[in-house]
N, C-alpha and C positions, 0 to 999 in steps of 0.2 A: 800565479807565480810559483806556486809550490809543485814541484815535480818530484819524481823518484831520484833524480840527481840534481845536485845544486847548478845553477845557470843564471847569467846575468841577462837583463832585459833592457832594452832601449826605449825611451818614451813613446817613439813612433810605433814600435811593435805592440805596446800594451794599448795604445789609444785604438790600433787597428782591431785587436780583440775586444775592445769594449763597445766598438760601433761608432755610434753618431756621437763624437767629442772632438772638439779642436785640440790641435797639438798644444797650444798655449795653455788651456784649460788643464791638459794633462800634466804639463810642467809643473803648474801650480800645485796640482792635488799631490803629486808625487812629492813634492817638497815638504808638503804639510804631513803627509804619512812618514816620510823619513824622519822629520823633527818630532813627531810623537812616537818613533819606535816601532810602527808597524812594518815597515820595510827598511831595509839598509840602502843607502847609497854608497856605493864601492868604488866609484870614479866619476869623472865628469859624463854625464848622461848616462850612467849605468846603474841599475838597481836589481837588488836581488831580496828574496823573501828571508824573513827571519825565522828562528824556531818558534813552534807553536807555544803559546803561553796561556795558562788559565785565567789571567788577569783580565776583567771586563773592560771594555773600552770605555773611555772618559764620556761624560754628558757632553752633548754638543755646545758650543759657546754660542752666547747670544749676541747678535749683530746690531 
């Protein structure tokens, strides 16, 4: 998602680049990433990258 210029991405475009993933799974994962601050949700179905952070990722939640 990080490119030389800022741009927005739709879930369908991101899923296409990731390969074998369903669109429903992509929507859920993007929501989780947006909630945790890894990406920004800038509108209905539009996402963009955040600026780089040195903060380590949190440990995974137990299910």
